[in-house]
N, C-alpha and C positions, 0 to 999 in steps of 0.2 A: 544720172543728171538730177540736180535738185529741182523739185517742183516749184512752180510759181505760186506766190501767195494769192489766195483767192480775194476777190473784192476789188474795189476801186483803188486807183493810185492815190496816194495822199496829195492834198492840195498844197501848192506852195504858199497859199494865203492862210497862215495859221494864227496870226495875231488877231484877237477879237477886241473891238472897241464897243463900248456901250455908252455913247454920249447921251446926256439928258438935254434935250432941246425943246423949245416951245412947240406946241402941237402944230401950228401952221408951218413951221420950218420943217418938221418931220414929214408932214404931208407933202410939202413941196419937193423935198428930196426924193421921197418914194415915187411920186408921180413923174418926176423928171427921169429917174432911173428907168422906170417902166417904159416911158416914151422912147428912151434911147435904146431899150432892149438890153440893158446891162443891169448888174446887181447894184445895190446901194453902196456896197464896199468898193466896187469898181468906180462908181461916180465919185466917191470920196477920194480915191486915189487920183483921179483926174483933177479934182479940185485942189488937192495938195500940190500936184505938179504945177498947176497954174499959179498957185500962191508962191511956190518956191522960185518961179521964174519972174 
């Protein structure tokens, strides 16, 4: 039987964004994500879903 690959499973979130935002916006996004217990990427995904609706 083939051996399993060592290490973590790859994340489905592979696309990276590097937006340039004003410092106060970046701090607000970071603090809100931390308060919610999610990553900044997950917060941006939620914001995008809200925008699309």
